[in-house]
mmCIF file of the protein (N, C-alpha, C, O) and its ligand, coordinates in Angstrom:
data_MODEL
# 
_entry.id   MODEL 
# 
loop_
_entity.id 
_entity.type 
_entity.pdbx_number_of_molecules 
1 polymer     1 
2 non-polymer 1 
# 
_entity_poly.entity_id                      1 
_entity_poly.type                           'polypeptide(L)' 
_entity_poly.nstd_linkage                   no 
_entity_poly.nstd_monomer                   no 
_entity_poly.pdbx_seq_one_letter_code       MAECPECSCVIEMENPEVGDVLECSECGIELEIISLDPLIIEIAPEEEEDWGE 
_entity_poly.pdbx_seq_one_letter_code_can   MAECPECSCVIEMENPEVGDVLECSECGIELEIISLDPLIIEIAPEEEEDWGE 
_entity_poly.pdbx_strand_id                 A 
# 
loop_
_entity_poly_seq.entity_id 
_entity_poly_seq.num 
_entity_poly_seq.mon_id 
_entity_poly_seq.hetero 
1 1  MET n 
1 2  ALA n 
1 3  GLU n 
1 4  CYS n 
1 5  PRO n 
1 6  GLU n 
1 7  CYS n 
1 8  SER n 
1 9  CYS n 
1 10 VAL n 
1 11 ILE n 
1 12 GLU n 
1 13 MET n 
1 14 GLU n 
1 15 ASN n 
1 16 PRO n 
1 17 GLU n 
1 18 VAL n 
1 19 GLY n 
1 20 ASP n 
1 21 VAL n 
1 22 LEU n 
1 23 GLU n 
1 24 CYS n 
1 25 SER n 
1 26 GLU n 
1 27 CYS n 
1 28 GLY n 
1 29 ILE n 
1 30 GLU n 
1 31 LEU n 
1 32 GLU n 
1 33 ILE n 
1 34 ILE n 
1 35 SER n 
1 36 LEU n 
1 37 ASP n 
1 38 PRO n 
1 39 LEU n 
1 40 ILE n 
1 41 ILE n 
1 42 GLU n 
1 43 ILE n 
1 44 ALA n 
1 45 PRO n 
1 46 GLU n 
1 47 GLU n 
1 48 GLU n 
1 49 GLU n 
1 50 ASP n 
1 51 TRP n 
1 52 GLY n 
1 53 GLU n 
# 
loop_
_struct_asym.id 
_struct_asym.entity_id 
A 1 
B 2 
# 
loop_
_chem_comp.id 
_chem_comp.type 
_chem_comp.mon_nstd_flag 
ALA 'L-peptide linking' y 
ASN 'L-peptide linking' y 
ASP 'L-peptide linking' y 
CYS 'L-peptide linking' y 
GLU 'L-peptide linking' y 
GLY 'peptide linking'   y 
ILE 'L-peptide linking' y 
LEU 'L-peptide linking' y 
MET 'L-peptide linking' y 
PRO 'L-peptide linking' y 
SER 'L-peptide linking' y 
TRP 'L-peptide linking' y 
VAL 'L-peptide linking' y 
ZN  non-polymer         . 
# 
_pdbx_entity_nonpoly.entity_id   2 
_pdbx_entity_nonpoly.name        ? 
_pdbx_entity_nonpoly.comp_id     ZN 
# 
_pdbx_nonpoly_scheme.asym_id         B 
_pdbx_nonpoly_scheme.entity_id       2 
_pdbx_nonpoly_scheme.mon_id          ZN 
_pdbx_nonpoly_scheme.ndb_seq_num     1 
_pdbx_nonpoly_scheme.pdb_seq_num     101 
_pdbx_nonpoly_scheme.auth_seq_num    101 
_pdbx_nonpoly_scheme.pdb_mon_id      ZN 
_pdbx_nonpoly_scheme.auth_mon_id     ZN 
_pdbx_nonpoly_scheme.pdb_strand_id   A 
_pdbx_nonpoly_scheme.pdb_ins_code    . 
# 
loop_
_atom_site.group_PDB 
_atom_site.id 
_atom_site.type_symbol 
_atom_site.label_atom_id 
_atom_site.label_alt_id 
_atom_site.label_comp_id 
_atom_site.label_asym_id 
_atom_site.label_entity_id 
_atom_site.label_seq_id 
_atom_site.pdbx_PDB_ins_code 
_atom_site.Cartn_x 
_atom_site.Cartn_y 
_atom_site.Cartn_z 
_atom_site.occupancy 
_atom_site.B_iso_or_equiv 
_atom_site.pdbx_formal_charge 
_atom_site.auth_seq_id 
_atom_site.auth_comp_id 
_atom_site.auth_asym_id 
_atom_site.auth_atom_id 
_atom_site.pdbx_PDB_model_num 
ATOM   1   N  N  . MET A 1 1  ? 0.890   -1.125 0.010   1.00 0.00 ? 1   MET A N  1 
ATOM   2   C  CA . MET A 1 1  ? 0.039   0.046  -0.017  1.00 0.00 ? 1   MET A CA 1 
ATOM   3   C  C  . MET A 1 1  ? 0.807   1.202  0.097   1.00 0.00 ? 1   MET A C  1 
ATOM   4   O  O  . MET A 1 1  ? 1.900   1.160  0.662   1.00 0.00 ? 1   MET A O  1 
ATOM   5   N  N  . ALA A 1 2  ? 0.313   2.330  -0.424  1.00 0.00 ? 2   ALA A N  1 
ATOM   6   C  CA . ALA A 1 2  ? 1.024   3.590  -0.633  1.00 0.00 ? 2   ALA A CA 1 
ATOM   7   C  C  . ALA A 1 2  ? 0.245   4.666  -0.123  1.00 0.00 ? 2   ALA A C  1 
ATOM   8   O  O  . ALA A 1 2  ? -0.932  4.548  0.219   1.00 0.00 ? 2   ALA A O  1 
ATOM   9   N  N  . GLU A 1 3  ? 0.919   5.730  -0.073  1.00 0.00 ? 3   GLU A N  1 
ATOM   10  C  CA . GLU A 1 3  ? 0.144   6.974  0.283   1.00 0.00 ? 3   GLU A CA 1 
ATOM   11  C  C  . GLU A 1 3  ? 0.239   8.070  -0.669  1.00 0.00 ? 3   GLU A C  1 
ATOM   12  O  O  . GLU A 1 3  ? 1.310   8.468  -1.127  1.00 0.00 ? 3   GLU A O  1 
ATOM   13  N  N  . CYS A 1 4  ? -0.850  8.527  -0.944  1.00 0.00 ? 4   CYS A N  1 
ATOM   14  C  CA . CYS A 1 4  ? -0.932  9.556  -2.021  1.00 0.00 ? 4   CYS A CA 1 
ATOM   15  C  C  . CYS A 1 4  ? -0.144  10.832 -1.581  1.00 0.00 ? 4   CYS A C  1 
ATOM   16  O  O  . CYS A 1 4  ? -0.393  11.335 -0.485  1.00 0.00 ? 4   CYS A O  1 
ATOM   17  N  N  . PRO A 1 5  ? 0.812   11.372 -2.418  1.00 0.00 ? 5   PRO A N  1 
ATOM   18  C  CA . PRO A 1 5  ? 1.603   12.409 -1.894  1.00 0.00 ? 5   PRO A CA 1 
ATOM   19  C  C  . PRO A 1 5  ? 0.787   13.777 -2.005  1.00 0.00 ? 5   PRO A C  1 
ATOM   20  O  O  . PRO A 1 5  ? 1.227   14.820 -1.522  1.00 0.00 ? 5   PRO A O  1 
ATOM   21  N  N  . GLU A 1 6  ? -0.340  13.703 -2.625  1.00 0.00 ? 6   GLU A N  1 
ATOM   22  C  CA . GLU A 1 6  ? -1.141  14.927 -2.842  1.00 0.00 ? 6   GLU A CA 1 
ATOM   23  C  C  . GLU A 1 6  ? -2.189  15.045 -1.416  1.00 0.00 ? 6   GLU A C  1 
ATOM   24  O  O  . GLU A 1 6  ? -2.239  16.030 -0.680  1.00 0.00 ? 6   GLU A O  1 
ATOM   25  N  N  . CYS A 1 7  ? -2.903  13.909 -1.272  1.00 0.00 ? 7   CYS A N  1 
ATOM   26  C  CA . CYS A 1 7  ? -3.931  14.054 -0.190  1.00 0.00 ? 7   CYS A CA 1 
ATOM   27  C  C  . CYS A 1 7  ? -3.605  13.139 0.958   1.00 0.00 ? 7   CYS A C  1 
ATOM   28  O  O  . CYS A 1 7  ? -4.318  13.230 1.957   1.00 0.00 ? 7   CYS A O  1 
ATOM   29  N  N  . SER A 1 8  ? -2.705  12.343 0.947   1.00 0.00 ? 8   SER A N  1 
ATOM   30  C  CA . SER A 1 8  ? -2.112  11.506 1.982   1.00 0.00 ? 8   SER A CA 1 
ATOM   31  C  C  . SER A 1 8  ? -3.205  10.503 2.239   1.00 0.00 ? 8   SER A C  1 
ATOM   32  O  O  . SER A 1 8  ? -3.204  10.004 3.364   1.00 0.00 ? 8   SER A O  1 
ATOM   33  N  N  . CYS A 1 9  ? -4.034  10.165 1.485   1.00 0.00 ? 9   CYS A N  1 
ATOM   34  C  CA . CYS A 1 9  ? -4.943  8.988  1.630   1.00 0.00 ? 9   CYS A CA 1 
ATOM   35  C  C  . CYS A 1 9  ? -4.163  7.655  1.046   1.00 0.00 ? 9   CYS A C  1 
ATOM   36  O  O  . CYS A 1 9  ? -3.256  7.787  0.225   1.00 0.00 ? 9   CYS A O  1 
ATOM   37  N  N  . VAL A 1 10 ? -4.533  6.517  1.470   1.00 0.00 ? 10  VAL A N  1 
ATOM   38  C  CA . VAL A 1 10 ? -3.990  5.278  1.384   1.00 0.00 ? 10  VAL A CA 1 
ATOM   39  C  C  . VAL A 1 10 ? -4.376  4.821  -0.055  1.00 0.00 ? 10  VAL A C  1 
ATOM   40  O  O  . VAL A 1 10 ? -5.550  4.899  -0.416  1.00 0.00 ? 10  VAL A O  1 
ATOM   41  N  N  . ILE A 1 11 ? -3.414  4.350  -0.869  1.00 0.00 ? 11  ILE A N  1 
ATOM   42  C  CA . ILE A 1 11 ? -3.756  3.852  -2.123  1.00 0.00 ? 11  ILE A CA 1 
ATOM   43  C  C  . ILE A 1 11 ? -3.480  2.322  -2.145  1.00 0.00 ? 11  ILE A C  1 
ATOM   44  O  O  . ILE A 1 11 ? -2.398  1.921  -1.715  1.00 0.00 ? 11  ILE A O  1 
ATOM   45  N  N  . GLU A 1 12 ? -4.406  1.445  -2.627  1.00 0.00 ? 12  GLU A N  1 
ATOM   46  C  CA . GLU A 1 12 ? -4.218  0.104  -2.634  1.00 0.00 ? 12  GLU A CA 1 
ATOM   47  C  C  . GLU A 1 12 ? -3.692  -0.415 -3.955  1.00 0.00 ? 12  GLU A C  1 
ATOM   48  O  O  . GLU A 1 12 ? -4.175  -0.042 -5.024  1.00 0.00 ? 12  GLU A O  1 
ATOM   49  N  N  . MET A 1 13 ? -2.738  -1.245 -3.871  1.00 0.00 ? 13  MET A N  1 
ATOM   50  C  CA . MET A 1 13 ? -2.147  -1.679 -5.197  1.00 0.00 ? 13  MET A CA 1 
ATOM   51  C  C  . MET A 1 13 ? -1.975  -3.145 -5.195  1.00 0.00 ? 13  MET A C  1 
ATOM   52  O  O  . MET A 1 13 ? -1.383  -3.696 -4.267  1.00 0.00 ? 13  MET A O  1 
ATOM   53  N  N  . GLU A 1 14 ? -2.479  -3.821 -6.217  1.00 0.00 ? 14  GLU A N  1 
ATOM   54  C  CA . GLU A 1 14 ? -2.488  -5.305 -6.273  1.00 0.00 ? 14  GLU A CA 1 
ATOM   55  C  C  . GLU A 1 14 ? -1.047  -5.840 -6.895  1.00 0.00 ? 14  GLU A C  1 
ATOM   56  O  O  . GLU A 1 14 ? -0.386  -6.714 -6.333  1.00 0.00 ? 14  GLU A O  1 
ATOM   57  N  N  . ASN A 1 15 ? -0.711  -5.294 -7.944  1.00 0.00 ? 15  ASN A N  1 
ATOM   58  C  CA . ASN A 1 15 ? 0.558   -5.716 -8.419  1.00 0.00 ? 15  ASN A CA 1 
ATOM   59  C  C  . ASN A 1 15 ? 1.432   -4.427 -8.992  1.00 0.00 ? 15  ASN A C  1 
ATOM   60  O  O  . ASN A 1 15 ? 1.570   -4.128 -10.178 1.00 0.00 ? 15  ASN A O  1 
ATOM   61  N  N  . PRO A 1 16 ? 1.900   -3.846 -8.014  1.00 0.00 ? 16  PRO A N  1 
ATOM   62  C  CA . PRO A 1 16 ? 2.615   -2.616 -8.489  1.00 0.00 ? 16  PRO A CA 1 
ATOM   63  C  C  . PRO A 1 16 ? 3.911   -2.962 -9.213  1.00 0.00 ? 16  PRO A C  1 
ATOM   64  O  O  . PRO A 1 16 ? 4.645   -3.893 -8.885  1.00 0.00 ? 16  PRO A O  1 
ATOM   65  N  N  . GLU A 1 17 ? 4.124   -2.127 -10.228 1.00 0.00 ? 17  GLU A N  1 
ATOM   66  C  CA . GLU A 1 17 ? 5.268   -2.337 -11.076 1.00 0.00 ? 17  GLU A CA 1 
ATOM   67  C  C  . GLU A 1 17 ? 5.939   -1.049 -11.184 1.00 0.00 ? 17  GLU A C  1 
ATOM   68  O  O  . GLU A 1 17 ? 5.162   -0.095 -11.219 1.00 0.00 ? 17  GLU A O  1 
ATOM   69  N  N  . VAL A 1 18 ? 7.206   -0.770 -11.248 1.00 0.00 ? 18  VAL A N  1 
ATOM   70  C  CA . VAL A 1 18 ? 7.878   0.543  -11.623 1.00 0.00 ? 18  VAL A CA 1 
ATOM   71  C  C  . VAL A 1 18 ? 7.361   1.052  -13.083 1.00 0.00 ? 18  VAL A C  1 
ATOM   72  O  O  . VAL A 1 18 ? 7.373   0.425  -14.143 1.00 0.00 ? 18  VAL A O  1 
ATOM   73  N  N  . GLY A 1 19 ? 6.992   2.118  -12.873 1.00 0.00 ? 19  GLY A N  1 
ATOM   74  C  CA . GLY A 1 19 ? 6.463   2.809  -14.215 1.00 0.00 ? 19  GLY A CA 1 
ATOM   75  C  C  . GLY A 1 19 ? 4.910   2.720  -14.378 1.00 0.00 ? 19  GLY A C  1 
ATOM   76  O  O  . GLY A 1 19 ? 4.359   3.244  -15.346 1.00 0.00 ? 19  GLY A O  1 
ATOM   77  N  N  . ASP A 1 20 ? 4.238   2.066  -13.440 1.00 0.00 ? 20  ASP A N  1 
ATOM   78  C  CA . ASP A 1 20 ? 2.873   2.094  -13.458 1.00 0.00 ? 20  ASP A CA 1 
ATOM   79  C  C  . ASP A 1 20 ? 2.270   3.408  -13.081 1.00 0.00 ? 20  ASP A C  1 
ATOM   80  O  O  . ASP A 1 20 ? 2.728   4.048  -12.135 1.00 0.00 ? 20  ASP A O  1 
ATOM   81  N  N  . VAL A 1 21 ? 1.290   3.817  -13.766 1.00 0.00 ? 21  VAL A N  1 
ATOM   82  C  CA . VAL A 1 21 ? 0.650   5.104  -13.425 1.00 0.00 ? 21  VAL A CA 1 
ATOM   83  C  C  . VAL A 1 21 ? -0.780  4.577  -12.809 1.00 0.00 ? 21  VAL A C  1 
ATOM   84  O  O  . VAL A 1 21 ? -1.533  3.813  -13.412 1.00 0.00 ? 21  VAL A O  1 
ATOM   85  N  N  . LEU A 1 22 ? -0.999  5.074  -11.614 1.00 0.00 ? 22  LEU A N  1 
ATOM   86  C  CA . LEU A 1 22 ? -2.399  4.931  -11.070 1.00 0.00 ? 22  LEU A CA 1 
ATOM   87  C  C  . LEU A 1 22 ? -3.013  6.260  -10.661 1.00 0.00 ? 22  LEU A C  1 
ATOM   88  O  O  . LEU A 1 22 ? -2.435  7.346  -10.614 1.00 0.00 ? 22  LEU A O  1 
ATOM   89  N  N  . GLU A 1 23 ? -4.277  5.993  -10.374 1.00 0.00 ? 23  GLU A N  1 
ATOM   90  C  CA . GLU A 1 23 ? -5.178  7.327  -10.144 1.00 0.00 ? 23  GLU A CA 1 
ATOM   91  C  C  . GLU A 1 23 ? -5.541  7.207  -8.715  1.00 0.00 ? 23  GLU A C  1 
ATOM   92  O  O  . GLU A 1 23 ? -5.984  6.149  -8.267  1.00 0.00 ? 23  GLU A O  1 
ATOM   93  N  N  . CYS A 1 24 ? -5.367  8.247  -7.998  1.00 0.00 ? 24  CYS A N  1 
ATOM   94  C  CA . CYS A 1 24 ? -5.808  8.242  -6.677  1.00 0.00 ? 24  CYS A CA 1 
ATOM   95  C  C  . CYS A 1 24 ? -7.383  8.406  -6.711  1.00 0.00 ? 24  CYS A C  1 
ATOM   96  O  O  . CYS A 1 24 ? -8.018  9.244  -7.351  1.00 0.00 ? 24  CYS A O  1 
ATOM   97  N  N  . SER A 1 25 ? -7.839  7.473  -5.926  1.00 0.00 ? 25  SER A N  1 
ATOM   98  C  CA . SER A 1 25 ? -9.403  7.406  -5.792  1.00 0.00 ? 25  SER A CA 1 
ATOM   99  C  C  . SER A 1 25 ? -9.937  8.706  -4.954  1.00 0.00 ? 25  SER A C  1 
ATOM   100 O  O  . SER A 1 25 ? -11.096 9.108  -5.049  1.00 0.00 ? 25  SER A O  1 
ATOM   101 N  N  . GLU A 1 26 ? -9.008  9.273  -4.174  1.00 0.00 ? 26  GLU A N  1 
ATOM   102 C  CA . GLU A 1 26 ? -9.519  10.420 -3.382  1.00 0.00 ? 26  GLU A CA 1 
ATOM   103 C  C  . GLU A 1 26 ? -9.625  11.619 -4.221  1.00 0.00 ? 26  GLU A C  1 
ATOM   104 O  O  . GLU A 1 26 ? -10.665 12.193 -4.543  1.00 0.00 ? 26  GLU A O  1 
ATOM   105 N  N  . CYS A 1 27 ? -8.463  11.915 -4.523  1.00 0.00 ? 27  CYS A N  1 
ATOM   106 C  CA . CYS A 1 27 ? -8.272  13.255 -5.264  1.00 0.00 ? 27  CYS A CA 1 
ATOM   107 C  C  . CYS A 1 27 ? -8.084  13.222 -6.843  1.00 0.00 ? 27  CYS A C  1 
ATOM   108 O  O  . CYS A 1 27 ? -7.949  14.226 -7.542  1.00 0.00 ? 27  CYS A O  1 
ATOM   109 N  N  . GLY A 1 28 ? -8.097  11.967 -7.272  1.00 0.00 ? 28  GLY A N  1 
ATOM   110 C  CA . GLY A 1 28 ? -8.140  11.870 -8.735  1.00 0.00 ? 28  GLY A CA 1 
ATOM   111 C  C  . GLY A 1 28 ? -6.868  12.134 -9.408  1.00 0.00 ? 28  GLY A C  1 
ATOM   112 O  O  . GLY A 1 28 ? -6.876  12.127 -10.639 1.00 0.00 ? 28  GLY A O  1 
ATOM   113 N  N  . ILE A 1 29 ? -5.672  12.388 -8.725  1.00 0.00 ? 29  ILE A N  1 
ATOM   114 C  CA . ILE A 1 29 ? -4.537  12.733 -9.457  1.00 0.00 ? 29  ILE A CA 1 
ATOM   115 C  C  . ILE A 1 29 ? -3.818  11.513 -9.946  1.00 0.00 ? 29  ILE A C  1 
ATOM   116 O  O  . ILE A 1 29 ? -4.038  10.414 -9.437  1.00 0.00 ? 29  ILE A O  1 
ATOM   117 N  N  . GLU A 1 30 ? -2.964  11.686 -10.921 1.00 0.00 ? 30  GLU A N  1 
ATOM   118 C  CA . GLU A 1 30 ? -2.378  10.528 -11.433 1.00 0.00 ? 30  GLU A CA 1 
ATOM   119 C  C  . GLU A 1 30 ? -0.957  10.264 -10.810 1.00 0.00 ? 30  GLU A C  1 
ATOM   120 O  O  . GLU A 1 30 ? -0.148  11.192 -10.797 1.00 0.00 ? 30  GLU A O  1 
ATOM   121 N  N  . LEU A 1 31 ? -0.669  9.206  -10.366 1.00 0.00 ? 31  LEU A N  1 
ATOM   122 C  CA . LEU A 1 31 ? 0.703   8.922  -9.631  1.00 0.00 ? 31  LEU A CA 1 
ATOM   123 C  C  . LEU A 1 31 ? 1.304   7.796  -10.275 1.00 0.00 ? 31  LEU A C  1 
ATOM   124 O  O  . LEU A 1 31 ? 0.658   6.804  -10.612 1.00 0.00 ? 31  LEU A O  1 
ATOM   125 N  N  . GLU A 1 32 ? 2.769   7.965  -10.483 1.00 0.00 ? 32  GLU A N  1 
ATOM   126 C  CA . GLU A 1 32 ? 3.668   7.196  -11.067 1.00 0.00 ? 32  GLU A CA 1 
ATOM   127 C  C  . GLU A 1 32 ? 4.535   6.453  -10.047 1.00 0.00 ? 32  GLU A C  1 
ATOM   128 O  O  . GLU A 1 32 ? 5.098   7.077  -9.148  1.00 0.00 ? 32  GLU A O  1 
ATOM   129 N  N  . ILE A 1 33 ? 4.640   5.205  -10.168 1.00 0.00 ? 33  ILE A N  1 
ATOM   130 C  CA . ILE A 1 33 ? 5.537   4.295  -9.407  1.00 0.00 ? 33  ILE A CA 1 
ATOM   131 C  C  . ILE A 1 33 ? 6.904   4.545  -9.865  1.00 0.00 ? 33  ILE A C  1 
ATOM   132 O  O  . ILE A 1 33 ? 7.247   4.164  -10.984 1.00 0.00 ? 33  ILE A O  1 
ATOM   133 N  N  . ILE A 1 34 ? 7.742   5.182  -9.052  1.00 0.00 ? 34  ILE A N  1 
ATOM   134 C  CA . ILE A 1 34 ? 9.070   5.445  -9.433  1.00 0.00 ? 34  ILE A CA 1 
ATOM   135 C  C  . ILE A 1 34 ? 9.978   4.204  -8.889  1.00 0.00 ? 34  ILE A C  1 
ATOM   136 O  O  . ILE A 1 34 ? 10.865  3.784  -9.632  1.00 0.00 ? 34  ILE A O  1 
ATOM   137 N  N  . SER A 1 35 ? 9.800   3.679  -7.760  1.00 0.00 ? 35  SER A N  1 
ATOM   138 C  CA . SER A 1 35 ? 10.491  2.605  -7.235  1.00 0.00 ? 35  SER A CA 1 
ATOM   139 C  C  . SER A 1 35 ? 9.647   1.714  -6.298  1.00 0.00 ? 35  SER A C  1 
ATOM   140 O  O  . SER A 1 35 ? 8.663   2.182  -5.725  1.00 0.00 ? 35  SER A O  1 
ATOM   141 N  N  . LEU A 1 36 ? 10.017  0.475  -6.148  1.00 0.00 ? 36  LEU A N  1 
ATOM   142 C  CA . LEU A 1 36 ? 9.292   -0.432 -5.368  1.00 0.00 ? 36  LEU A CA 1 
ATOM   143 C  C  . LEU A 1 36 ? 10.009  -0.704 -4.045  1.00 0.00 ? 36  LEU A C  1 
ATOM   144 O  O  . LEU A 1 36 ? 9.316   -1.063 -3.094  1.00 0.00 ? 36  LEU A O  1 
ATOM   145 N  N  . ASP A 1 37 ? 11.361  -0.566 -3.888  1.00 0.00 ? 37  ASP A N  1 
ATOM   146 C  CA . ASP A 1 37 ? 12.144  -0.819 -2.872  1.00 0.00 ? 37  ASP A CA 1 
ATOM   147 C  C  . ASP A 1 37 ? 13.196  0.226  -2.606  1.00 0.00 ? 37  ASP A C  1 
ATOM   148 O  O  . ASP A 1 37 ? 14.310  0.014  -3.085  1.00 0.00 ? 37  ASP A O  1 
ATOM   149 N  N  . PRO A 1 38 ? 13.002  1.292  -1.929  1.00 0.00 ? 38  PRO A N  1 
ATOM   150 C  CA . PRO A 1 38 ? 11.732  1.563  -1.108  1.00 0.00 ? 38  PRO A CA 1 
ATOM   151 C  C  . PRO A 1 38 ? 10.618  2.080  -2.141  1.00 0.00 ? 38  PRO A C  1 
ATOM   152 O  O  . PRO A 1 38 ? 10.823  2.490  -3.284  1.00 0.00 ? 38  PRO A O  1 
ATOM   153 N  N  . LEU A 1 39 ? 9.551   1.979  -1.558  1.00 0.00 ? 39  LEU A N  1 
ATOM   154 C  CA . LEU A 1 39 ? 8.345   2.474  -2.314  1.00 0.00 ? 39  LEU A CA 1 
ATOM   155 C  C  . LEU A 1 39 ? 8.304   3.931  -2.641  1.00 0.00 ? 39  LEU A C  1 
ATOM   156 O  O  . LEU A 1 39 ? 8.121   4.704  -1.701  1.00 0.00 ? 39  LEU A O  1 
ATOM   157 N  N  . ILE A 1 40 ? 8.447   4.398  -3.814  1.00 0.00 ? 40  ILE A N  1 
ATOM   158 C  CA . ILE A 1 40 ? 8.412   5.850  -4.049  1.00 0.00 ? 40  ILE A CA 1 
ATOM   159 C  C  . ILE A 1 40 ? 7.352   5.999  -5.143  1.00 0.00 ? 40  ILE A C  1 
ATOM   160 O  O  . ILE A 1 40 ? 7.304   5.316  -6.165  1.00 0.00 ? 40  ILE A O  1 
ATOM   161 N  N  . ILE A 1 41 ? 6.471   7.019  -4.785  1.00 0.00 ? 41  ILE A N  1 
ATOM   162 C  CA . ILE A 1 41 ? 5.456   7.388  -5.799  1.00 0.00 ? 41  ILE A CA 1 
ATOM   163 C  C  . ILE A 1 41 ? 5.524   8.792  -5.909  1.00 0.00 ? 41  ILE A C  1 
ATOM   164 O  O  . ILE A 1 41 ? 5.660   9.514  -4.922  1.00 0.00 ? 41  ILE A O  1 
ATOM   165 N  N  . GLU A 1 42 ? 5.424   9.272  -7.229  1.00 0.00 ? 42  GLU A N  1 
ATOM   166 C  CA . GLU A 1 42 ? 5.373   10.537 -7.489  1.00 0.00 ? 42  GLU A CA 1 
ATOM   167 C  C  . GLU A 1 42 ? 4.113   10.920 -8.266  1.00 0.00 ? 42  GLU A C  1 
ATOM   168 O  O  . GLU A 1 42 ? 3.454   10.089 -8.891  1.00 0.00 ? 42  GLU A O  1 
ATOM   169 N  N  . ILE A 1 43 ? 3.802   12.268 -8.192  1.00 0.00 ? 43  ILE A N  1 
ATOM   170 C  CA . ILE A 1 43 ? 2.840   12.751 -8.956  1.00 0.00 ? 43  ILE A CA 1 
ATOM   171 C  C  . ILE A 1 43 ? 3.247   12.744 -10.576 1.00 0.00 ? 43  ILE A C  1 
ATOM   172 O  O  . ILE A 1 43 ? 4.198   13.381 -11.030 1.00 0.00 ? 43  ILE A O  1 
ATOM   173 N  N  . ALA A 1 44 ? 2.405   11.955 -11.313 1.00 0.00 ? 44  ALA A N  1 
ATOM   174 C  CA . ALA A 1 44 ? 2.754   11.846 -12.794 1.00 0.00 ? 44  ALA A CA 1 
ATOM   175 C  C  . ALA A 1 44 ? 2.581   13.189 -13.441 1.00 0.00 ? 44  ALA A C  1 
ATOM   176 O  O  . ALA A 1 44 ? 1.576   13.868 -13.235 1.00 0.00 ? 44  ALA A O  1 
ATOM   177 N  N  . PRO A 1 45 ? 3.597   13.584 -14.250 1.00 0.00 ? 45  PRO A N  1 
ATOM   178 C  CA . PRO A 1 45 ? 3.514   14.827 -15.041 1.00 0.00 ? 45  PRO A CA 1 
ATOM   179 C  C  . PRO A 1 45 ? 2.256   14.963 -15.881 1.00 0.00 ? 45  PRO A C  1 
ATOM   180 O  O  . PRO A 1 45 ? 1.839   13.966 -16.471 1.00 0.00 ? 45  PRO A O  1 
ATOM   181 N  N  . GLU A 1 46 ? 1.690   15.997 -15.968 1.00 0.00 ? 46  GLU A N  1 
ATOM   182 C  CA . GLU A 1 46 ? 0.577   16.090 -16.917 1.00 0.00 ? 46  GLU A CA 1 
ATOM   183 C  C  . GLU A 1 46 ? 0.942   16.068 -18.355 1.00 0.00 ? 46  GLU A C  1 
ATOM   184 O  O  . GLU A 1 46 ? 2.039   16.441 -18.771 1.00 0.00 ? 46  GLU A O  1 
ATOM   185 N  N  . GLU A 1 47 ? -0.016  15.620 -19.092 1.00 0.00 ? 47  GLU A N  1 
ATOM   186 C  CA . GLU A 1 47 ? 0.330   15.448 -20.613 1.00 0.00 ? 47  GLU A CA 1 
ATOM   187 C  C  . GLU A 1 47 ? 0.319   16.896 -21.073 1.00 0.00 ? 47  GLU A C  1 
ATOM   188 O  O  . GLU A 1 47 ? -0.709  17.398 -21.528 1.00 0.00 ? 47  GLU A O  1 
ATOM   189 N  N  . GLU A 1 48 ? 1.404   17.538 -20.963 1.00 0.00 ? 48  GLU A N  1 
ATOM   190 C  CA . GLU A 1 48 ? 1.597   18.862 -21.400 1.00 0.00 ? 48  GLU A CA 1 
ATOM   191 C  C  . GLU A 1 48 ? 2.967   18.947 -21.944 1.00 0.00 ? 48  GLU A C  1 
ATOM   192 O  O  . GLU A 1 48 ? 3.816   19.621 -21.360 1.00 0.00 ? 48  GLU A O  1 
ATOM   193 N  N  . GLU A 1 49 ? 3.233   18.294 -23.045 1.00 0.00 ? 49  GLU A N  1 
ATOM   194 C  CA . GLU A 1 49 ? 4.616   18.262 -23.429 1.00 0.00 ? 49  GLU A CA 1 
ATOM   195 C  C  . GLU A 1 49 ? 5.093   19.600 -24.165 1.00 0.00 ? 49  GLU A C  1 
ATOM   196 O  O  . GLU A 1 49 ? 4.405   20.220 -24.975 1.00 0.00 ? 49  GLU A O  1 
ATOM   197 N  N  . ASP A 1 50 ? 6.189   19.892 -23.815 1.00 0.00 ? 50  ASP A N  1 
ATOM   198 C  CA . ASP A 1 50 ? 6.789   21.121 -24.506 1.00 0.00 ? 50  ASP A CA 1 
ATOM   199 C  C  . ASP A 1 50 ? 7.574   20.838 -25.637 1.00 0.00 ? 50  ASP A C  1 
ATOM   200 O  O  . ASP A 1 50 ? 8.699   20.424 -25.356 1.00 0.00 ? 50  ASP A O  1 
ATOM   201 N  N  . TRP A 1 51 ? 7.298   20.945 -26.905 1.00 0.00 ? 51  TRP A N  1 
ATOM   202 C  CA . TRP A 1 51 ? 7.870   20.500 -28.060 1.00 0.00 ? 51  TRP A CA 1 
ATOM   203 C  C  . TRP A 1 51 ? 9.191   21.458 -28.313 1.00 0.00 ? 51  TRP A C  1 
ATOM   204 O  O  . TRP A 1 51 ? 10.046  21.207 -29.162 1.00 0.00 ? 51  TRP A O  1 
ATOM   205 N  N  . GLY A 1 52 ? 9.208   22.377 -27.602 1.00 0.00 ? 52  GLY A N  1 
ATOM   206 C  CA . GLY A 1 52 ? 10.456  23.458 -27.787 1.00 0.00 ? 52  GLY A CA 1 
ATOM   207 C  C  . GLY A 1 52 ? 10.481  24.034 -28.972 1.00 0.00 ? 52  GLY A C  1 
ATOM   208 O  O  . GLY A 1 52 ? 11.532  24.092 -29.610 1.00 0.00 ? 52  GLY A O  1 
ATOM   209 N  N  . GLU A 1 53 ? 9.374   24.522 -29.416 1.00 0.00 ? 53  GLU A N  1 
ATOM   210 C  CA . GLU A 1 53 ? 9.380   25.320 -30.872 1.00 0.00 ? 53  GLU A CA 1 
ATOM   211 C  C  . GLU A 1 53 ? 9.731   26.739 -30.611 1.00 0.00 ? 53  GLU A C  1 
ATOM   212 O  O  . GLU A 1 53 ? 9.800   27.540 -31.543 1.00 0.00 ? 53  GLU A O  1 
HETATM 213 ZN ZN . ZN  B 2 .  ? -4.929  11.512 -3.531  1.00 0.00 2 101 ZN  A ZN 1 
# 
């Protein structure tokens, strides 16, 4: 289990894998699993690519 960095609610994961993106059921934010040991979860970047033009 993990804790949402945004709202601190507990997020349940069945088969967490590095790179997985999950959505917090409380605040709806997208979270990406950075590492499993130790468990690190970060807020996934929004789909707002800067193509550098
Ligand atoms: Zn949350």
